[in-house]
Structures are given as C-alpha cells and as structure tokens.
N, C-alpha and C positions, 0 to 999 in steps of 0.2 A: 504493500500500500504506500502511497506517496506521503511525504511530510509537507504540509502546506506552508507557504510563505505569506505572512500577513502584511498588509499595508496600513494606511491611515484609517481605513474604514473600520467601524466598530462591529466586526463580525468574526465568528469562529466557524470552522467546518464542523460537521457532526462528530461527536466524540467517538462514535462507532468506527470512524476511519483512523483512529490513533494506531500507530504501529509500535508495538511493545510499549505502549503508554505515551509515546511522544506523538503529539498531534500537529503542532505547528511551530514555526520559528518567526522571529521578527515582531513587528508591531511596537508597542510602547507600554509603559507602566502607569499611564494616567489612571486616576480613580475609576473613571467610567468603564475602562477596559477591564480593570481588575474586578470590579463588581459584576460585570457581565460574565467574566470567566468563572468566578466562584459560583454564580447562579447556574452555570452550565456544567459544573463538576470539573472544571479545568483550573490548574494553578501553574504559576511560573516557577521554574527551578533550573538555574543555570549558574555558571561560574565566570570568573574573570576571563576577559578576552574572548568570550563566547557571545553569540547573539542570544536574545531572549528565547528561551525554550519553554513551550507550553505543554503540559502533561495532563493526561486523564487515564490513569492506570486501571487495568482490569486483571485481577480483582482489586477491590478498594478496601483499605483498612479503616474500620469505623469502631467507635465506642458508643453504645447506647447508655446514657447516663444512669438508667436504672439497673444496668448490668455491671456497674463499677465493682471491681474486686479490691479490697484492702486487706492485705495479709496481716497476721497477728503482730509481727514485729513493727510494721509501719503503723498499725493502730496504736501500739504502745507509744511510739514516737509522737503520734498525734495527741495522745492524752497528755504527754509531757508539755506540749505546746512550746517548743523551743524557739519559735520564730513569730514575729509579728507579721500578719498576713494582710495584704492590701491589694486593691485593684486600681489600675490606671493612675498611679501616682508617679511612676518613673518609666514611662514607655520607652523613651530613648535609651535609658540605661539598660533596660532589658534587651533591647535590640543589640546593643553593644556587647552585652554579656553573651548572647547567643552567637554573635559573629566571632567572638574571641574563643569560644569553647572548643577544645580539641575534640575532633570526631574521627578517630582512625577508621579508614575504610568507608566513611559516610560522606556527608555533603561538603565537608571541608569549608572552603571560603565562599559558599554560595551566597551568603549575606553580604554582597558587595555594596559599595556606596549607592548605586542606583536603586537597589532593592531597599536599602535603609531609608532613602528619601521617599520612595513610593509608599512604604508602610507608615512612615511618619505622617505623610499627608492623609492616609486613610485613617489614622488615629485622630488627627485634627478634625476630620469630618465626622468622627463618631462611630466609625465602623470597625476599627482595629483596636484591640484591647490587650492589656498586660495583667498577669497575675503574679504577685511578687511575694518573696519571703525576705524579711529584714531581721537583722541581729545587731543590737546596739547601734541603731541608726545607719547601718551599712546594708546595702542590697547584696544578698548572698545566694539568691536563686530566683528563678521565675520562668515564665513562658509567655508567648504572645500568639495571637491569632485574630481571625476576622469573624464577626458575628453578623449573620443575616437570617432573618426570620427566626425559626427555632433550631437553627444549625450553627454550631461553632466550628470553624475551620482552623484546627490547630496547625501552627507553623513550626515552632522551634522552642527548645527549653535549654536551660543551663543551671548549673549548681556550683557554688564555691564553698558550700558547707554540707555536712552529711544530711542527706534526704531533703534538702531544701526545695529542689524542684518537684520532688514527689509530693511533698506536703502542700506546696502551692497548687499542684495539679489536682489533688484530691479535693481541696477546698473549692477550687473553681468548678469542678465537675458537680459537686453537691449544690453549689449555688445555681449553676445552670439548670440542674434538675428542679430546684425549687422555683425557678422562673418558667418552667414548662418547656425547656429545650428538650428535643427528642433525639438529636443526632450530633455526634462529634466526629468530624472528618479527621482521621489520622493519616490519610494519604497512602502510605506504603507500610508493609509489615516490618515491625521490629519486635524482638523478644521483650524489650522493656515495656512496650505498650500492651503486648499480649498478657503480661502479668497483671495488668490492670483490668483485664476483661475485654480488651479490644479484639476484634476478629475480622477476618477477611470475608467480604460478601461480593457477589458478582456486580460488576459496574451497573448493569441494568437495574438491579435491586437498589443500589445506592442512589441512582438518579431518580427512581420512583420515590424513595424516602426523602430525598432532598426536595423534590417538587412539593411534597406534602408539607415539609418543614417551612418552605418559603411562602406558604399560604398564611403563615402567622406574621404579625407585625414585627419589624426589626427594633430591637432595644438599642436605639442609637444614642450616642452621647457618652459621657463619663460613667463608668460603672463603679459601684461600691458594694461591699458585702451587706446583705440584709439578713442572712441566716445567723444563728448562734454558733460562732466558731468554736466555742468551748465543747460542743457536742461532736466534733469531727471524729474523735477517736473512741466514741462510745462503744462501737462494736466492730469486730473484724468480719469481713464477708469473704468466705472461702469459695473456691471454685477450682477448676482444672489447673489454674496457675497461681492460686492464692493460698495454698495450705500453709 
C-alpha cells in the first residue's frame, strides 16, 4: 500500500490504507490538523531530521478506565502518598521531562522542538493536559496527552523518583473515570502499560469506540483534581498483570 504525502489541505487518507501503521508523511502540526488527526485515530510520531510521520497502528493499545489494574505494591505506595499530585500546573516542564527521559530501544528524541511547540499550543487552547507528581516543590514525574470528548490520548511519561509517573498515571486514570471518560489511547503495546490493564484491540474496534467517545463534550481548559486523592491506594485491583 502507498504512504500518502500531505499538503496544506486539512485532510487525511482513510486509516485502513496505513501500511504497518504508517499512513502519511508531511503536512504540519497546526492545532486544526492535530485535532483532526486525533479524531480520526491518527497521531504524529517522528524524529529529528525526518518529515512529519502520521500513524494509525493496527492493533491499537487502549486502556478502559474501569479496567485499570493497580498491583499490591503500587497500592501500598499510593497509600503512603509520597508525592503531591497536580494537573496542568507545569505542562512545559512535563514536556521537557518526557523529551529528556532515556528510552532505550523506544522513541528516543521524538519530542523534538517542533513537537514541543505544537503541544504547547494545544495546551494553551485547552486540549492538551499534564498530570504531575511533585516532591518538595520539585517536579519528579508526570505524563501528558490530549483530551477530546470522552477519550484521553496518552502521549508520553517520565519519572525522576520511584513510581512517580505510575502514581501520576493512576491518579489521572481515576479522575478520568470519575469524569465519565471511556477510553484511553495508549497507541502501541508496551509491557509497562499492559501491567496497568491496557490491551490491544483491532483498529476497527478502536475507531468505533473513539467515535462513541467523541459524541461527548470535550472538557476543554485547565484541569484540576476533583476526586479525593487520599483514596487512591484504598484497594489493589488484580488481574493477569497485576498480582
């Protein structure tokens, strides 16, 4: 199958034409294109000195918030509450942390300056969000992604202290569940996400679930926690990966 080259028009080819997940090259990272891409199940992923590469993998790794797995050791850490947890107070610093995090055999330097600028603009417009873990006034872990309708598109995470990103992730997932989110897009398989209950589903199923999620209004603007964070470690939830 061909890989399509994009121009200035705000269009994407059908995702069914993606070859090994790669759908198109080129285009730009303006907010209108990014929002269109996410709504079609497409995301940018490329590196330095490469054109913009647009992907829609099959299968797709997803986490349904009500299927979150928290193993016993992490639940114990959550009960200890070692970090202050926040949303959307240091989006730029979270991006920098994700860009600097070592990822052997993974995305490496994919968060290049153009991507950082694009997602910073998405944050300013109220679509991109960060979940953060703080210790003694210092950001020690977190993650960021894009929220549309009842779907959160996770992008990247980092940690500079034990379990910091895991705790920030659990808190975010539980807040998303409380808000009625039904789908978290994890893009591609990793063992790390699988331990939290994420699983691969056919792209066709993902697109159907995404379409349903996008029928809900978007929670646009700055986010803050509304659930009681002291209850995060109340119980461990076991499963195939969470014993």
